C-alpha positions in Angstrom: 3.4 13.5 -20.8 6.4 14.3 -23.0 9.7 14.0 -21.3 12.2 16.9 -21.1 15.5 17.1 -22.9 17.2 15.0 -20.2 15.2 11.9 -21.3 17.7 10.7 -23.9 20.6 11.0 -21.5 18.7 9.3 -18.8 17.8 6.5 -21.1 21.5 6.1 -21.9 22.1 5.7 -18.2 19.7 2.7 -18.2 16.5 4.5 -17.3 13.7 2.9 -19.3 11.6 6.0 -19.5 9.9 5.2 -22.8 6.5 3.5 -23.4 6.2 -0.1 -22.6 6.1 -2.5 -25.5 2.6 -3.3 -26.9 1.1 -6.6 -26.0 -0.8 -8.3 -23.2 -0.7 -6.4 -20.0 -0.7 -8.9 -17.0 -1.3 -6.1 -14.6 -4.4 -5.0 -16.4 -5.7 -8.6 -16.5 -5.0 -9.0 -12.8 -6.9 -5.8 -12.1 -9.9 -6.9 -14.1 -10.0 -10.2 -12.3 -9.8 -8.4 -8.9 -12.7 -6.1 -9.9 -14.9 -9.2 -10.5 -14.4 -10.4 -6.9 -16.4 -9.2 -3.9 -13.3 -7.5 -2.4 -12.6 -6.0 -5.8 -15.9 -4.2 -5.6 -15.7 -3.3 -1.9 -12.4 -1.6 -2.4 -13.5 1.1 -4.8 -16.6 1.7 -2.7 -14.5 2.4 0.4 -11.9 4.4 -1.6 -14.6 6.6 -3.1 -14.4 8.6 0.1 -11.8 11.4 0.2 -10.5 13.2 3.3 -12.9 16.1 2.6 -16.1 13.9 2.5 -18.3 13.7 5.5 -21.0 11.5 3.9 -21.9 10.5 0.3 -25.2 9.5 -1.2 -25.6 6.1 -2.9 -25.6 7.7 -6.4 -22.2 9.3 -5.8 -20.7 6.1 -4.5 -21.9 4.4 -7.7 -20.4 7.2 -9.8 -17.0 7.2 -8.1 -16.6 3.5 -7.7 -17.8 2.4 -11.1 -19.7 -0.5 -9.5 -23.3 -1.3 -10.5 -25.9 0.5 -8.4 -27.6 -2.7 -7.2 -24.2 -4.1 -6.1 -23.2 -0.9 -4.3 -26.5 -0.9 -2.5 -26.1 -4.5 -1.4 -22.5 -4.3 -0.4 -23.1 -1.0 1.4 -25.7 -2.7 3.7 -23.2 -5.4 4.5 -20.5 -2.8 5.2 -22.8 -1.0 7.5 -23.5 -4.3 9.4 -19.7 -4.8 9.7 -19.2 -1.2 11.0 -17.0 -0.3 8.0 -19.7 2.1 6.8 -22.3 4.1 8.8 -25.6 5.5 7.7 -26.2 9.2 8.0 -29.8 9.7 6.9 -29.9 8.4 3.3 -26.1 8.9 2.9 -23.1 6.8 3.9 -19.9 7.7 5.7 -16.8 5.7 6.7 -17.3 3.7 9.9 -15.5 3.8 13.2 -14.5 0.1 12.7 -12.1 1.3 10.0 -10.4 3.6 12.4 -10.1 0.9 15.0 -8.5 -1.5 12.5 -6.1 1.2 11.3 -4.8 1.7 14.8 -3.8 -2.0 15.0 -1.3 -1.8 12.1 1.7 -2.9 14.2 4.6 -1.5 12.3 3.2 2.0 11.8 1.9 2.1 15.4 5.2 1.2 16.9 7.0 3.6 14.6 4.7 6.5 15.4 5.1 5.9 19.2 8.9 6.1 18.8 8.7 9.2 16.7 6.2 11.3 18.7 8.5 12.5 21.6 11.1 13.7 19.1 8.5 15.5 17.0 7.3 17.2 20.2 10.8 18.3 21.0 11.2 19.7 17.4 7.9 21.6 17.8 9.1 23.3 21.0 12.5 24.2 19.3 11.2 25.4 15.9 7.6 26.4 16.7 6.8 25.2 13.1 4.9 22.3 11.6 6.5 18.9 12.0 5.9 15.9 9.8 7.0 12.3 9.9 6.4 10.4 6.6 7.0 6.9 5.3 7.3 5.6 1.7 4.4 3.8 0.0 4.5 3.1 -3.7 5.3 6.5 -5.4 4.1 8.6 -2.5 4.9 9.6 1.0 2.2 8.8 3.6 2.2 11.1 6.6 2.3 8.9 9.7 2.2 11.9 12.0 1.9 15.7 12.0 2.0 18.2 14.8 1.7 22.0 14.5 1.5 25.1 16.6 -1.4 27.5 16.4 0.3 29.4 13.6 1.4 26.2 11.8 0.4 24.8 8.4 -3.0 23.1 8.7 -3.5 22.4 5.0 -2.0 20.4 2.1 -0.9 17.6 4.4 -2.7 15.4 7.0 -2.1 12.3 9.0 -2.6 9.3 6.6 -2.6 11.7 3.7 -0.4 11.1 0.6 1.8 13.4 -1.5 4.2 12.6 -4.3 7.8 11.6 -3.5 9.4 13.9 -6.1 8.1 17.2 -4.8 8.0 17.0 -1.0 10.8 17.5 1.4 10.2 14.1 3.1 9.8 12.5 -0.3 13.0 13.8 -1.7 14.9 12.7 1.5 13.4 9.2 1.1 13.9 9.0 -2.7 17.6 10.1 -2.4 18.3 7.1 -0.1 16.2 4.5 -2.0 17.2 2.1 -4.7 17.7 3.7 -8.2 14.7 1.7 -9.5 12.4 3.8 -7.4 13.6 7.0 -9.2 13.0 5.2 -12.5 9.4 4.4 -11.5 8.7 7.9 -10.3 9.9 9.5 -13.5 8.0 6.9 -15.7 4.8 7.8 -13.8 5.3 11.5 -14.7 6.5 14.5 -12.8 3.4 16.6 -12.7 3.6 20.2 -11.4 1.6 21.1 -8.2 2.9 24.7 -8.4 5.0 26.7 -10.8 8.0 25.8 -8.7 7.6 22.0 -8.8 10.7 20.3 -10.3 9.4 18.4 -13.3 12.7 17.8 -15.0 14.2 14.3 -14.4 17.7 15.8 -14.7 17.1 18.5 -12.1 15.4 16.0 -9.8 18.4 13.7 -10.1 20.8 16.5 -9.3 18.7 17.4 -6.2 18.9 13.8 -5.0 22.6 13.6 -5.5 23.1 16.8 -3.4 20.8 15.4 -0.7 22.8 12.2 -0.4 26.0 14.3 0.0 24.5 16.8 2.5 22.1 14.5 4.3 19.3 17.0 4.2 16.5 18.0 1.7 15.1 21.4 1.1 11.9 21.8 -0.8 10.7 25.4 -1.6 7.2 26.1 -2.8 6.9 22.9 -4.8 3.7 21.8 -2.9 2.3 25.2 -1.7 3.3 28.7 -2.7 4.9 30.6 0.2 6.0 27.5 2.1 9.2 25.5 2.4 10.1 22.2 4.0 13.4 20.9 5.4 13.7 17.1 5.8 16.1 14.4 6.9 16.0 10.7 6.3 15.6 8.5 9.4 17.5 5.2 9.6 17.0 2.4 12.2 20.4 2.3 13.9 20.3 -1.5 14.6 19.7 -2.5 10.9 20.7 0.7 9.0 17.4 0.5 7.1 15.6 3.6 5.9 12.3 3.9 7.9 11.0 7.3 6.9 11.8 11.0 6.9 11.3 13.9 9.4 10.6 17.5 8.4 10.0 21.0 9.5 7.6 23.0 7.3 7.3 26.8 7.6 6.5 29.9 5.5 9.5 30.7 3.3 10.2 34.0 5.0 10.4 32.2 8.4 12.3 29.1 7.4 15.6 29.0 9.3 17.3 26.2 7.3 20.6 26.5 9.1 19.1 26.6 12.6 16.5 23.8 12.0 19.0 21.4 10.3 20.9 20.6 13.5 17.7 20.0 15.4 16.3 17.7 12.7 19.5 15.7 12.5 19.6 15.3 16.3 15.9 14.1 16.3 16.5 11.7 13.4 19.4 10.1 15.3 17.4 9.8 18.5 14.5 8.1 16.6 17.0 5.7 14.9 18.5 4.7 18.3 15.0 4.2 19.8 13.9 1.7 17.2 14.6 -1.9 18.3 
């Protein structure tokens, strides 16, 4: 992806946006070694499933994972025995054991329990879709989502991922993260999800500067046409550390940014106080 006109200025500010020097790539070597291990083969098999997949045949698991058919077949049988996969006729689906293990992730479970009452309050006040997201790599991961009957039931889902640079929660997190994260996001490429997605590093930087000053992020139609999202960062009061971001998402014609901002800030402060 070629960078916009802002790239030279950004590079002058110390952003290494250009291609990496040629030569051995330790990351690639590490990935190749991992793929040769048993876990390195199990991972692409499990990750072959998307949120929209109910069950997949063996051939599709082979195609998506890139692992040899005989190996996929053998490992799939073991994963079924462990409960990580289940059989559905001749096909495979993710197993209940994965869900059980996921619920044991301590940090996310405790955080979600702290956040839920405030999300419910926001839902009652705004009657719009409420998200709480955390940062992972170059994405936001939605830790929780609640919505009314008329709310947004697409694009986002619990445990789903979306890019940091074009989501309300992502912008709120990115604005309060170390500058190196911005560099990594730009280097990976700002790809448009809609015609309104900000793909200029300079424009994105200006947005983040404004978010830091105002304490609130507004994303309009960058993820889905006709929808906007208002988000605030959430800090643990005891440590001052950034733990995630809270947002209200609504159709653009119904988004009450002025009215929702106060409720969001109040909820974010309440969450921060409740984290021990």
